[in-house]
Every structure is written in structure tokens, then in C-alpha cells.
VEXVEXPA-344534 format. One record per residue (C-alpha): chain; residue in one letter; x, y, z; residue number from 1. Coordinates in Angstrom, 3 decimals. Layout:
<pt><chaine>A</chaine><residu>A</residu><c1>X</c1><c2>Y</c2><c3>Z</c3><num>NUM</num></pt>
...
//
This chain:
<pt><chaine>A</chaine><residu>M</residu><c1>0.041</c1><c2>0.074</c2><c3>-0.038</c3><num>1</num></pt>
<pt><chaine>A</chaine><residu>Q</residu><c1>1.298</c1><c2>3.270</c2><c3>-1.100</c3><num>2</num></pt>
<pt><chaine>A</chaine><residu>K</residu><c1>1.987</c1><c2>6.122</c2><c3>1.654</c3><num>3</num></pt>
<pt><chaine>A</chaine><residu>K</residu><c1>0.513</c1><c2>9.590</c2><c3>1.042</c3><num>4</num></pt>
<pt><chaine>A</chaine><residu>L</residu><c1>2.714</c1><c2>12.285</c2><c3>1.816</c3><num>5</num></pt>
<pt><chaine>A</chaine><residu>L</residu><c1>1.391</c1><c2>15.751</c2><c3>3.090</c3><num>6</num></pt>
<pt><chaine>A</chaine><residu>V</residu><c1>3.400</c1><c2>18.618</c2><c3>1.376</c3><num>7</num></pt>
<pt><chaine>A</chaine><residu>D</residu><c1>3.540</c1><c2>22.226</c2><c3>1.472</c3><num>8</num></pt>
<pt><chaine>A</chaine><residu>E</residu><c1>1.239</c1><c2>24.384</c2><c3>-0.639</c3><num>9</num></pt>
<pt><chaine>A</chaine><residu>I</residu><c1>3.354</c1><c2>26.375</c2><c3>-2.920</c3><num>10</num></pt>
<pt><chaine>A</chaine><residu>N</residu><c1>1.790</c1><c2>29.834</c2><c3>-3.959</c3><num>11</num></pt>
<pt><chaine>A</chaine><residu>E</residu><c1>5.109</c1><c2>31.168</c2><c3>-5.542</c3><num>12</num></pt>
<pt><chaine>A</chaine><residu>P</residu><c1>5.597</c1><c2>31.286</c2><c3>-9.155</c3><num>13</num></pt>
<pt><chaine>A</chaine><residu>G</residu><c1>8.047</c1><c2>28.843</c2><c3>-10.443</c3><num>14</num></pt>
<pt><chaine>A</chaine><residu>T</residu><c1>8.765</c1><c2>25.051</c2><c3>-10.971</c3><num>15</num></pt>
<pt><chaine>A</chaine><residu>V</residu><c1>8.315</c1><c2>23.262</c2><c3>-7.537</c3><num>16</num></pt>
<pt><chaine>A</chaine><residu>V</residu><c1>10.651</c1><c2>20.116</c2><c3>-7.051</c3><num>17</num></pt>
<pt><chaine>A</chaine><residu>Y</residu><c1>9.494</c1><c2>18.129</c2><c3>-3.937</c3><num>18</num></pt>
<pt><chaine>A</chaine><residu>V</residu><c1>12.277</c1><c2>16.199</c2><c3>-2.020</c3><num>19</num></pt>
<pt><chaine>A</chaine><residu>C</residu><c1>11.580</c1><c2>12.818</c2><c3>0.087</c3><num>20</num></pt>
<pt><chaine>A</chaine><residu>V</residu><c1>14.277</c1><c2>11.215</c2><c3>2.137</c3><num>21</num></pt>
<pt><chaine>A</chaine><residu>G</residu><c1>13.298</c1><c2>7.800</c2><c3>2.064</c3><num>22</num></pt>
<pt><chaine>A</chaine><residu>R</residu><c1>9.521</c1><c2>7.622</c2><c3>2.825</c3><num>23</num></pt>
<pt><chaine>A</chaine><residu>E</residu><c1>9.487</c1><c2>11.026</c2><c3>4.528</c3><num>24</num></pt>
<pt><chaine>A</chaine><residu>Y</residu><c1>8.909</c1><c2>14.433</c2><c3>3.039</c3><num>25</num></pt>
<pt><chaine>A</chaine><residu>A</residu><c1>11.922</c1><c2>16.534</c2><c3>3.402</c3><num>26</num></pt>
<pt><chaine>A</chaine><residu>G</residu><c1>10.941</c1><c2>19.957</c2><c3>1.825</c3><num>27</num></pt>
<pt><chaine>A</chaine><residu>Y</residu><c1>10.984</c1><c2>21.247</c2><c3>-1.685</c3><num>28</num></pt>
<pt><chaine>A</chaine><residu>V</residu><c1>13.138</c1><c2>23.039</c2><c3>-4.245</c3><num>29</num></pt>
<pt><chaine>A</chaine><residu>L</residu><c1>11.502</c1><c2>26.223</c2><c3>-6.084</c3><num>30</num></pt>
<pt><chaine>A</chaine><residu>V</residu><c1>12.961</c1><c2>26.765</c2><c3>-9.438</c3><num>31</num></pt>
<pt><chaine>A</chaine><residu>Q</residu><c1>12.571</c1><c2>30.284</c2><c3>-11.021</c3><num>32</num></pt>
<pt><chaine>A</chaine><residu>D</residu><c1>13.479</c1><c2>31.891</c2><c3>-14.178</c3><num>33</num></pt>
<pt><chaine>A</chaine><residu>Q</residu><c1>15.513</c1><c2>35.135</c2><c3>-13.525</c3><num>34</num></pt>
<pt><chaine>A</chaine><residu>V</residu><c1>14.677</c1><c2>37.854</c2><c3>-16.156</c3><num>35</num></pt>
<pt><chaine>A</chaine><residu>K</residu><c1>17.850</c1><c2>39.471</c2><c3>-17.340</c3><num>36</num></pt>
<pt><chaine>A</chaine><residu>E</residu><c1>17.934</c1><c2>43.240</c2><c3>-17.548</c3><num>37</num></pt>
<pt><chaine>A</chaine><residu>E</residu><c1>19.011</c1><c2>43.364</c2><c3>-21.017</c3><num>38</num></pt>
<pt><chaine>A</chaine><residu>A</residu><c1>15.767</c1><c2>41.559</c2><c3>-21.984</c3><num>39</num></pt>
<pt><chaine>A</chaine><residu>K</residu><c1>13.668</c1><c2>44.250</c2><c3>-20.133</c3><num>40</num></pt>
<pt><chaine>A</chaine><residu>A</residu><c1>15.422</c1><c2>46.845</c2><c3>-21.965</c3><num>41</num></pt>
<pt><chaine>A</chaine><residu>T</residu><c1>15.277</c1><c2>45.293</c2><c3>-25.383</c3><num>42</num></pt>
<pt><chaine>A</chaine><residu>L</residu><c1>11.311</c1><c2>44.789</c2><c3>-25.056</c3><num>43</num></pt>
<pt><chaine>A</chaine><residu>T</residu><c1>10.633</c1><c2>48.122</c2><c3>-23.660</c3><num>44</num></pt>
<pt><chaine>A</chaine><residu>W</residu><c1>12.871</c1><c2>49.615</c2><c3>-26.824</c3><num>45</num></pt>
<pt><chaine>A</chaine><residu>L</residu><c1>10.873</c1><c2>47.509</c2><c3>-29.235</c3><num>46</num></pt>
<pt><chaine>A</chaine><residu>K</residu><c1>7.446</c1><c2>48.739</c2><c3>-27.834</c3><num>47</num></pt>
<pt><chaine>A</chaine><residu>E</residu><c1>8.515</c1><c2>52.500</c2><c3>-27.593</c3><num>48</num></pt>
<pt><chaine>A</chaine><residu>K</residu><c1>10.440</c1><c2>52.629</c2><c3>-31.103</c3><num>49</num></pt>
<pt><chaine>A</chaine><residu>Y</residu><c1>8.200</c1><c2>50.236</c2><c3>-33.238</c3><num>50</num></pt>
<pt><chaine>A</chaine><residu>R</residu><c1>5.172</c1><c2>50.248</c2><c3>-31.351</c3><num>51</num></pt>
<pt><chaine>A</chaine><residu>A</residu><c1>5.862</c1><c2>46.354</c2><c3>-31.324</c3><num>52</num></pt>
<pt><chaine>A</chaine><residu>I</residu><c1>3.076</c1><c2>43.925</c2><c3>-29.874</c3><num>53</num></pt>
<pt><chaine>A</chaine><residu>L</residu><c1>4.955</c1><c2>41.551</c2><c3>-27.325</c3><num>54</num></pt>
<pt><chaine>A</chaine><residu>V</residu><c1>3.503</c1><c2>37.998</c2><c3>-27.099</c3><num>55</num></pt>
<pt><chaine>A</chaine><residu>M</residu><c1>4.871</c1><c2>35.267</c2><c3>-24.790</c3><num>56</num></pt>
<pt><chaine>A</chaine><residu>L</residu><c1>4.271</c1><c2>31.557</c2><c3>-25.747</c3><num>57</num></pt>
<pt><chaine>A</chaine><residu>T</residu><c1>5.510</c1><c2>29.191</c2><c3>-22.958</c3><num>58</num></pt>
<pt><chaine>A</chaine><residu>G</residu><c1>5.065</c1><c2>25.893</c2><c3>-21.599</c3><num>59</num></pt>
<pt><chaine>A</chaine><residu>D</residu><c1>5.359</c1><c2>26.775</c2><c3>-17.895</c3><num>60</num></pt>
<pt><chaine>A</chaine><residu>T</residu><c1>2.410</c1><c2>27.037</c2><c3>-15.638</c3><num>61</num></pt>
<pt><chaine>A</chaine><residu>E</residu><c1>0.112</c1><c2>29.970</c2><c3>-15.773</c3><num>62</num></pt>
<pt><chaine>A</chaine><residu>K</residu><c1>1.146</c1><c2>31.297</c2><c3>-12.391</c3><num>63</num></pt>
<pt><chaine>A</chaine><residu>T</residu><c1>4.975</c1><c2>31.212</c2><c3>-13.649</c3><num>64</num></pt>
<pt><chaine>A</chaine><residu>G</residu><c1>4.231</c1><c2>32.782</c2><c3>-16.880</c3><num>65</num></pt>
<pt><chaine>A</chaine><residu>R</residu><c1>1.852</c1><c2>35.420</c2><c3>-15.666</c3><num>66</num></pt>
<pt><chaine>A</chaine><residu>A</residu><c1>4.550</c1><c2>36.514</c2><c3>-13.385</c3><num>67</num></pt>
<pt><chaine>A</chaine><residu>V</residu><c1>7.317</c1><c2>36.708</c2><c3>-15.999</c3><num>68</num></pt>
<pt><chaine>A</chaine><residu>G</residu><c1>4.683</c1><c2>38.598</c2><c3>-18.457</c3><num>69</num></pt>
<pt><chaine>A</chaine><residu>R</residu><c1>3.933</c1><c2>41.313</c2><c3>-16.093</c3><num>70</num></pt>
<pt><chaine>A</chaine><residu>E</residu><c1>7.691</c1><c2>41.731</c2><c3>-15.230</c3><num>71</num></pt>
<pt><chaine>A</chaine><residu>L</residu><c1>8.235</c1><c2>42.140</c2><c3>-18.916</c3><num>72</num></pt>
<pt><chaine>A</chaine><residu>H</residu><c1>5.188</c1><c2>44.098</c2><c3>-19.794</c3><num>73</num></pt>
<pt><chaine>A</chaine><residu>M</residu><c1>3.921</c1><c2>41.623</c2><c3>-22.332</c3><num>74</num></pt>
<pt><chaine>A</chaine><residu>D</residu><c1>0.775</c1><c2>42.319</c2><c3>-24.361</c3><num>75</num></pt>
<pt><chaine>A</chaine><residu>Y</residu><c1>-0.263</c1><c2>38.624</c2><c3>-24.427</c3><num>76</num></pt>
<pt><chaine>A</chaine><residu>V</residu><c1>0.663</c1><c2>35.607</c2><c3>-22.302</c3><num>77</num></pt>
<pt><chaine>A</chaine><residu>Y</residu><c1>-0.037</c1><c2>32.173</c2><c3>-23.197</c3><num>78</num></pt>
<pt><chaine>A</chaine><residu>T</residu><c1>0.707</c1><c2>29.325</c2><c3>-20.702</c3><num>79</num></pt>
<pt><chaine>A</chaine><residu>D</residu><c1>0.802</c1><c2>25.451</c2><c3>-20.412</c3><num>80</num></pt>
<pt><chaine>A</chaine><residu>L</residu><c1>1.417</c1><c2>25.144</c2><c3>-24.398</c3><num>81</num></pt>
<pt><chaine>A</chaine><residu>L</residu><c1>2.838</c1><c2>22.330</c2><c3>-25.972</c3><num>82</num></pt>
<pt><chaine>A</chaine><residu>P</residu><c1>5.029</c1><c2>22.616</c2><c3>-29.099</c3><num>83</num></pt>
<pt><chaine>A</chaine><residu>E</residu><c1>1.961</c1><c2>22.043</c2><c3>-31.388</c3><num>84</num></pt>
<pt><chaine>A</chaine><residu>D</residu><c1>-0.101</c1><c2>24.571</c2><c3>-29.221</c3><num>85</num></pt>
<pt><chaine>A</chaine><residu>K</residu><c1>2.531</c1><c2>27.193</c2><c3>-29.698</c3><num>86</num></pt>
<pt><chaine>A</chaine><residu>L</residu><c1>2.578</c1><c2>26.754</c2><c3>-33.527</c3><num>87</num></pt>
<pt><chaine>A</chaine><residu>E</residu><c1>-1.158</c1><c2>26.819</c2><c3>-33.745</c3><num>88</num></pt>
<pt><chaine>A</chaine><residu>Q</residu><c1>-1.225</c1><c2>30.124</c2><c3>-31.775</c3><num>89</num></pt>
<pt><chaine>A</chaine><residu>L</residu><c1>1.490</c1><c2>31.561</c2><c3>-33.776</c3><num>90</num></pt>
<pt><chaine>A</chaine><residu>E</residu><c1>-0.597</c1><c2>30.774</c2><c3>-36.930</c3><num>91</num></pt>
<pt><chaine>A</chaine><residu>D</residu><c1>-3.642</c1><c2>32.439</c2><c3>-35.465</c3><num>92</num></pt>
<pt><chaine>A</chaine><residu>F</residu><c1>-1.460</c1><c2>35.744</c2><c3>-35.001</c3><num>93</num></pt>
<pt><chaine>A</chaine><residu>M</residu><c1>-0.113</c1><c2>35.381</c2><c3>-38.611</c3><num>94</num></pt>
<pt><chaine>A</chaine><residu>S</residu><c1>-3.897</c1><c2>34.993</c2><c3>-40.053</c3><num>95</num></pt>
<pt><chaine>A</chaine><residu>I</residu><c1>-4.831</c1><c2>38.345</c2><c3>-38.703</c3><num>96</num></pt>
<pt><chaine>A</chaine><residu>Q</residu><c1>-1.723</c1><c2>40.394</c2><c3>-39.281</c3><num>97</num></pt>
<pt><chaine>A</chaine><residu>G</residu><c1>-1.896</c1><c2>43.220</c2><c3>-41.620</c3><num>98</num></pt>
<pt><chaine>A</chaine><residu>E</residu><c1>0.270</c1><c2>43.089</c2><c3>-45.051</c3><num>99</num></pt>
<pt><chaine>A</chaine><residu>A</residu><c1>2.825</c1><c2>45.699</c2><c3>-43.720</c3><num>100</num></pt>
<pt><chaine>A</chaine><residu>E</residu><c1>3.241</c1><c2>43.505</c2><c3>-40.440</c3><num>101</num></pt>
<pt><chaine>A</chaine><residu>K</residu><c1>5.963</c1><c2>41.088</c2><c3>-39.848</c3><num>102</num></pt>
<pt><chaine>A</chaine><residu>L</residu><c1>5.740</c1><c2>38.447</c2><c3>-37.172</c3><num>103</num></pt>
<pt><chaine>A</chaine><residu>V</residu><c1>9.146</c1><c2>37.876</c2><c3>-35.489</c3><num>104</num></pt>
<pt><chaine>A</chaine><residu>C</residu><c1>9.716</c1><c2>34.642</c2><c3>-33.126</c3><num>105</num></pt>
<pt><chaine>A</chaine><residu>V</residu><c1>12.871</c1><c2>34.370</c2><c3>-30.841</c3><num>106</num></pt>
<pt><chaine>A</chaine><residu>G</residu><c1>13.705</c1><c2>31.131</c2><c3>-29.088</c3><num>107</num></pt>
<pt><chaine>A</chaine><residu>D</residu><c1>16.408</c1><c2>28.734</c2><c3>-28.517</c3><num>108</num></pt>
<pt><chaine>A</chaine><residu>G</residu><c1>14.671</c1><c2>25.512</c2><c3>-27.677</c3><num>109</num></pt>
<pt><chaine>A</chaine><residu>I</residu><c1>13.808</c1><c2>22.288</c2><c3>-29.690</c3><num>110</num></pt>
<pt><chaine>A</chaine><residu>N</residu><c1>10.115</c1><c2>22.948</c2><c3>-29.042</c3><num>111</num></pt>
<pt><chaine>A</chaine><residu>D</residu><c1>10.649</c1><c2>26.285</c2><c3>-30.780</c3><num>112</num></pt>
<pt><chaine>A</chaine><residu>A</residu><c1>11.868</c1><c2>25.199</c2><c3>-34.084</c3><num>113</num></pt>
<pt><chaine>A</chaine><residu>P</residu><c1>8.565</c1><c2>24.701</c2><c3>-35.806</c3><num>114</num></pt>
<pt><chaine>A</chaine><residu>M</residu><c1>7.834</c1><c2>28.314</c2><c3>-34.862</c3><num>115</num></pt>
<pt><chaine>A</chaine><residu>L</residu><c1>11.126</c1><c2>29.818</c2><c3>-35.920</c3><num>116</num></pt>
<pt><chaine>A</chaine><residu>A</residu><c1>10.677</c1><c2>28.105</c2><c3>-39.397</c3><num>117</num></pt>
<pt><chaine>A</chaine><residu>R</residu><c1>6.964</c1><c2>29.175</c2><c3>-39.596</c3><num>118</num></pt>
<pt><chaine>A</chaine><residu>A</residu><c1>7.471</c1><c2>33.050</c2><c3>-38.513</c3><num>119</num></pt>
<pt><chaine>A</chaine><residu>D</residu><c1>8.099</c1><c2>35.619</c2><c3>-41.113</c3><num>120</num></pt>
<pt><chaine>A</chaine><residu>I</residu><c1>11.742</c1><c2>36.223</c2><c3>-39.211</c3><num>121</num></pt>
<pt><chaine>A</chaine><residu>G</residu><c1>13.041</c1><c2>33.451</c2><c3>-36.854</c3><num>122</num></pt>
<pt><chaine>A</chaine><residu>I</residu><c1>15.663</c1><c2>34.365</c2><c3>-34.354</c3><num>123</num></pt>
<pt><chaine>A</chaine><residu>A</residu><c1>17.610</c1><c2>31.599</c2><c3>-32.510</c3><num>124</num></pt>
<pt><chaine>A</chaine><residu>M</residu><c1>19.987</c1><c2>32.208</c2><c3>-29.601</c3><num>125</num></pt>
<pt><chaine>A</chaine><residu>G</residu><c1>23.433</c1><c2>31.286</c2><c3>-30.564</c3><num>126</num></pt>
<pt><chaine>A</chaine><residu>N</residu><c1>25.066</c1><c2>29.534</c2><c3>-27.484</c3><num>127</num></pt>
<pt><chaine>A</chaine><residu>L</residu><c1>22.221</c1><c2>28.363</c2><c3>-25.595</c3><num>128</num></pt>
<pt><chaine>A</chaine><residu>G</residu><c1>20.006</c1><c2>27.186</c2><c3>-28.721</c3><num>129</num></pt>
<pt><chaine>A</chaine><residu>S</residu><c1>19.607</c1><c2>23.887</c2><c3>-29.722</c3><num>130</num></pt>
<pt><chaine>A</chaine><residu>E</residu><c1>20.833</c1><c2>22.676</c2><c3>-33.134</c3><num>131</num></pt>
<pt><chaine>A</chaine><residu>A</residu><c1>17.097</c1><c2>22.338</c2><c3>-34.176</c3><num>132</num></pt>
<pt><chaine>A</chaine><residu>A</residu><c1>16.222</c1><c2>25.772</c2><c3>-33.289</c3><num>133</num></pt>
<pt><chaine>A</chaine><residu>I</residu><c1>19.459</c1><c2>27.154</c2><c3>-34.815</c3><num>134</num></pt>
<pt><chaine>A</chaine><residu>E</residu><c1>18.952</c1><c2>25.461</c2><c3>-38.179</c3><num>135</num></pt>
<pt><chaine>A</chaine><residu>A</residu><c1>15.070</c1><c2>26.470</c2><c3>-38.487</c3><num>136</num></pt>
<pt><chaine>A</chaine><residu>A</residu><c1>15.974</c1><c2>30.143</c2><c3>-37.770</c3><num>137</num></pt>
<pt><chaine>A</chaine><residu>D</residu><c1>16.545</c1><c2>32.799</c2><c3>-40.126</c3><num>138</num></pt>
<pt><chaine>A</chaine><residu>V</residu><c1>19.006</c1><c2>34.757</c2><c3>-38.098</c3><num>139</num></pt>
<pt><chaine>A</chaine><residu>I</residu><c1>21.369</c1><c2>33.623</c2><c3>-35.291</c3><num>140</num></pt>
<pt><chaine>A</chaine><residu>L</residu><c1>22.385</c1><c2>35.792</c2><c3>-32.404</c3><num>141</num></pt>
<pt><chaine>A</chaine><residu>V</residu><c1>25.884</c1><c2>34.662</c2><c3>-31.631</c3><num>142</num></pt>
<pt><chaine>A</chaine><residu>K</residu><c1>25.493</c1><c2>36.083</c2><c3>-27.988</c3><num>143</num></pt>
<pt><chaine>A</chaine><residu>D</residu><c1>23.016</c1><c2>34.844</c2><c3>-25.780</c3><num>144</num></pt>
<pt><chaine>A</chaine><residu>D</residu><c1>21.705</c1><c2>38.600</c2><c3>-25.325</c3><num>145</num></pt>
<pt><chaine>A</chaine><residu>L</residu><c1>18.632</c1><c2>39.861</c2><c3>-26.635</c3><num>146</num></pt>
<pt><chaine>A</chaine><residu>H</residu><c1>20.118</c1><c2>43.178</c2><c3>-26.949</c3><num>147</num></pt>
<pt><chaine>A</chaine><residu>G</residu><c1>21.439</c1><c2>41.815</c2><c3>-30.127</c3><num>148</num></pt>
<pt><chaine>A</chaine><residu>I</residu><c1>17.923</c1><c2>42.405</c2><c3>-31.536</c3><num>149</num></pt>
<pt><chaine>A</chaine><residu>V</residu><c1>18.496</c1><c2>46.205</c2><c3>-31.349</c3><num>150</num></pt>
<pt><chaine>A</chaine><residu>A</residu><c1>21.805</c1><c2>45.873</c2><c3>-33.318</c3><num>151</num></pt>
<pt><chaine>A</chaine><residu>L</residu><c1>20.094</c1><c2>43.480</c2><c3>-35.707</c3><num>152</num></pt>
<pt><chaine>A</chaine><residu>M</residu><c1>17.254</c1><c2>46.037</c2><c3>-36.538</c3><num>153</num></pt>
<pt><chaine>A</chaine><residu>K</residu><c1>19.825</c1><c2>49.023</c2><c3>-36.828</c3><num>154</num></pt>
<pt><chaine>A</chaine><residu>I</residu><c1>22.002</c1><c2>46.951</c2><c3>-39.308</c3><num>155</num></pt>
<pt><chaine>A</chaine><residu>A</residu><c1>18.863</c1><c2>46.041</c2><c3>-41.382</c3><num>156</num></pt>
<pt><chaine>A</chaine><residu>K</residu><c1>17.665</c1><c2>49.689</c2><c3>-41.457</c3><num>157</num></pt>
<pt><chaine>A</chaine><residu>E</residu><c1>21.233</c1><c2>50.859</c2><c3>-42.420</c3><num>158</num></pt>
<pt><chaine>A</chaine><residu>T</residu><c1>21.703</c1><c2>48.143</c2><c3>-45.197</c3><num>159</num></pt>
<pt><chaine>A</chaine><residu>L</residu><c1>18.318</c1><c2>49.025</c2><c3>-46.811</c3><num>160</num></pt>
<pt><chaine>A</chaine><residu>R</residu><c1>19.290</c1><c2>52.961</c2><c3>-46.694</c3><num>161</num></pt>
<pt><chaine>A</chaine><residu>S</residu><c1>22.632</c1><c2>52.022</c2><c3>-48.230</c3><num>162</num></pt>
<pt><chaine>A</chaine><residu>V</residu><c1>21.140</c1><c2>49.881</c2><c3>-51.003</c3><num>163</num></pt>
<pt><chaine>A</chaine><residu>S</residu><c1>18.732</c1><c2>52.458</c2><c3>-51.976</c3><num>164</num></pt>
<pt><chaine>A</chaine><residu>Q</residu><c1>21.450</c1><c2>55.282</c2><c3>-52.132</c3><num>165</num></pt>
<pt><chaine>A</chaine><residu>N</residu><c1>23.567</c1><c2>53.012</c2><c3>-54.097</c3><num>166</num></pt>
<pt><chaine>A</chaine><residu>I</residu><c1>20.780</c1><c2>52.332</c2><c3>-56.637</c3><num>167</num></pt>
<pt><chaine>A</chaine><residu>T</residu><c1>20.367</c1><c2>56.069</c2><c3>-57.013</c3><num>168</num></pt>
<pt><chaine>A</chaine><residu>I</residu><c1>24.301</c1><c2>56.462</c2><c3>-57.430</c3><num>169</num></pt>
<pt><chaine>A</chaine><residu>C</residu><c1>24.105</c1><c2>53.800</c2><c3>-60.313</c3><num>170</num></pt>
<pt><chaine>A</chaine><residu>S</residu><c1>21.134</c1><c2>55.331</c2><c3>-61.884</c3><num>171</num></pt>
<pt><chaine>A</chaine><residu>I</residu><c1>22.992</c1><c2>58.857</c2><c3>-61.934</c3><num>172</num></pt>
<pt><chaine>A</chaine><residu>Y</residu><c1>26.015</c1><c2>56.984</c2><c3>-63.436</c3><num>173</num></pt>
<pt><chaine>A</chaine><residu>K</residu><c1>23.798</c1><c2>55.604</c2><c3>-66.062</c3><num>174</num></pt>
<pt><chaine>A</chaine><residu>D</residu><c1>22.321</c1><c2>58.854</c2><c3>-67.102</c3><num>175</num></pt>
<pt><chaine>A</chaine><residu>T</residu><c1>25.839</c1><c2>60.426</c2><c3>-67.082</c3><num>176</num></pt>
<pt><chaine>A</chaine><residu>C</residu><c1>27.029</c1><c2>57.617</c2><c3>-69.580</c3><num>177</num></pt>
<pt><chaine>A</chaine><residu>V</residu><c1>24.183</c1><c2>58.369</c2><c3>-71.726</c3><num>178</num></pt>
<pt><chaine>A</chaine><residu>V</residu><c1>25.236</c1><c2>62.117</c2><c3>-71.854</c3><num>179</num></pt>
<pt><chaine>A</chaine><residu>Y</residu><c1>28.875</c1><c2>61.055</c2><c3>-72.537</c3><num>180</num></pt>
<pt><chaine>A</chaine><residu>G</residu><c1>27.661</c1><c2>58.836</c2><c3>-75.240</c3><num>181</num></pt>
<pt><chaine>A</chaine><residu>S</residu><c1>26.593</c1><c2>61.459</c2><c3>-77.417</c3><num>182</num></pt>
<pt><chaine>A</chaine><residu>Y</residu><c1>30.287</c1><c2>62.741</c2><c3>-77.291</c3><num>183</num></pt>
<pt><chaine>A</chaine><residu>W</residu><c1>32.076</c1><c2>59.634</c2><c3>-78.675</c3><num>184</num></pt>
<pt><chaine>A</chaine><residu>I</residu><c1>35.355</c1><c2>61.188</c2><c3>-78.229</c3><num>185</num></pt>
<pt><chaine>A</chaine><residu>L</residu><c1>34.987</c1><c2>61.646</c2><c3>-74.475</c3><num>186</num></pt>
<pt><chaine>A</chaine><residu>W</residu><c1>33.324</c1><c2>58.084</c2><c3>-74.106</c3><num>187</num></pt>
<pt><chaine>A</chaine><residu>Y</residu><c1>36.323</c1><c2>55.963</c2><c3>-73.187</c3><num>188</num></pt>
<pt><chaine>A</chaine><residu>V</residu><c1>38.087</c1><c2>58.431</c2><c3>-70.811</c3><num>189</num></pt>
<pt><chaine>A</chaine><residu>G</residu><c1>34.717</c1><c2>60.013</c2><c3>-69.292</c3><num>190</num></pt>
<pt><chaine>A</chaine><residu>S</residu><c1>32.890</c1><c2>56.624</c2><c3>-68.609</c3><num>191</num></pt>
<pt><chaine>A</chaine><residu>N</residu><c1>35.609</c1><c2>54.647</c2><c3>-67.106</c3><num>192</num></pt>
<pt><chaine>A</chaine><residu>L</residu><c1>36.352</c1><c2>57.905</c2><c3>-64.970</c3><num>193</num></pt>
<pt><chaine>A</chaine><residu>V</residu><c1>32.801</c1><c2>58.087</c2><c3>-63.716</c3><num>194</num></pt>
<pt><chaine>A</chaine><residu>E</residu><c1>32.514</c1><c2>54.087</c2><c3>-63.373</c3><num>195</num></pt>
<pt><chaine>A</chaine><residu>M</residu><c1>35.439</c1><c2>54.334</c2><c3>-60.719</c3><num>196</num></pt>
<pt><chaine>A</chaine><residu>V</residu><c1>33.897</c1><c2>57.374</c2><c3>-58.769</c3><num>197</num></pt>
<pt><chaine>A</chaine><residu>V</residu><c1>30.716</c1><c2>55.472</c2><c3>-58.511</c3><num>198</num></pt>
<pt><chaine>A</chaine><residu>V</residu><c1>32.494</c1><c2>52.383</c2><c3>-57.115</c3><num>199</num></pt>
<pt><chaine>A</chaine><residu>I</residu><c1>34.384</c1><c2>54.571</c2><c3>-54.849</c3><num>200</num></pt>
<pt><chaine>A</chaine><residu>L</residu><c1>31.328</c1><c2>56.369</c2><c3>-53.508</c3><num>201</num></pt>
<pt><chaine>A</chaine><residu>A</residu><c1>29.279</c1><c2>52.789</c2><c3>-53.175</c3><num>202</num></pt>
<pt><chaine>A</chaine><residu>V</residu><c1>32.043</c1><c2>51.506</c2><c3>-50.959</c3><num>203</num></pt>
<pt><chaine>A</chaine><residu>I</residu><c1>32.219</c1><c2>54.337</c2><c3>-48.893</c3><num>204</num></pt>
<pt><chaine>A</chaine><residu>N</residu><c1>28.465</c1><c2>54.549</c2><c3>-48.429</c3><num>205</num></pt>
<pt><chaine>A</chaine><residu>S</residu><c1>28.321</c1><c2>50.644</c2><c3>-47.461</c3><num>206</num></pt>
<pt><chaine>A</chaine><residu>A</residu><c1>30.974</c1><c2>51.350</c2><c3>-45.015</c3><num>207</num></pt>
<pt><chaine>A</chaine><residu>G</residu><c1>28.345</c1><c2>52.289</c2><c3>-42.342</c3><num>208</num></pt>
<pt><chaine>A</chaine><residu>V</residu><c1>26.952</c1><c2>49.083</c2><c3>-42.220</c3><num>209</num></pt>
<pt><chaine>A</chaine><residu>A</residu><c1>30.296</c1><c2>47.301</c2><c3>-41.820</c3><num>210</num></pt>
<pt><chaine>A</chaine><residu>G</residu><c1>30.689</c1><c2>49.578</c2><c3>-38.771</c3><num>211</num></pt>
<pt><chaine>A</chaine><residu>Y</residu><c1>27.372</c1><c2>48.299</c2><c3>-37.229</c3><num>212</num></pt>
<pt><chaine>A</chaine><residu>T</residu><c1>28.589</c1><c2>44.699</c2><c3>-37.847</c3><num>213</num></pt>
<pt><chaine>A</chaine><residu>A</residu><c1>31.996</c1><c2>45.073</c2><c3>-36.174</c3><num>214</num></pt>
//
């Protein structure tokens, strides 16, 4: 006949591990996730800068998930989710998002791999991330620091700016070549000179993006 043990009722958020010595209850261990300061700062920046809607999908209990969600100022918190539940919830969000909106998923576990692959942009944590998550993601943060998302968005914005400006420079180059083309005597010298200047300007203009990645 199995002996029933009386254990403490735990009302704090976290994962409770009960400990027995022999057949006697000895106590419990409460395991809690510690929210990193850079995570708070990054999520706050995303909300203020881009009016991002923050959603947490977790397999933790409701008590734990709600506590972390409140600390991080999440807009939505979904708890007690299996991997298939997470993917289903992600699909629901994607079905109602606007054409100009993008859904970004950040994760590190093997259970996050399906979401990382399905999201518009999947970001995996490099050092702590599982191989499945890393392979499924579009972007990998080498350091396990969510602040890398801030640098990532700045790099993306700077890259688009640089590409747009380089296209403009090339367009001016082509127009210049057309003008020189009407003066065939200056064609060989002038067109080569303009091409060299355009290449130099494009390289200098792209140097700003390299500065962000350094």
C-alpha cells in the first residue's frame, strides 16, 4: 500500500520540486527563471520605437508565465503550451496580421523550432540554442543577449538605406554615360572615370553598415 505524503502548498511562481528522504517528506526546491535586465530593456525599446506587440508563448504554468509576463510588460501571455499549441497560436496571429506587419519569433529550444521556421523572421539564440532551433531560424544571435535584436534592426535599416542610395548612385552613373555617349570622343575616358567614382562612392556609402557589424 502506497503511503500518501503531506507536502507544503506553494503559492509562489516557479517550478516546484518536492524532495523526500526515504519515505519521509523533506521539503521542496523552487526553480524560478531570472529575467535579465537586457531583456527588459530590449522589449521596452521595441515597444517604444516600433510599437511592437509582445507575446509570450510558454510551456510554464499559468502562475509562472503570468508573473514573468507582468515583469516584462507583455501584451499577451499564453501558458501551459505544448509545441503544437505554440505553433497553432502563432498561426492564429499570422492569419490576422496586416500586409505591412511582420511576425518575429525568438526562441532557443527544440520545441521552438517549428515556430522559428514558420514565422516571417525566426531568431535563434546562438550559444544556448538547440541545433534544431538554429537550423530553423533565419537569424542567429551569436551571443545569448536579447540586446542583439536592437543591433540587428539597426543593421537591417542601415543596409536598406545603403542599398537605396547605391541604386540612386548607379542610376546617376547610367544617365551620365548616356550624356557622354553623345560625345564619342570623350566616351572612353569619361565613362571609365565616372565608373571608378561610382564604385568608390558605393564602397564608402556601404562602410556604415560594416561599422554596425564590427
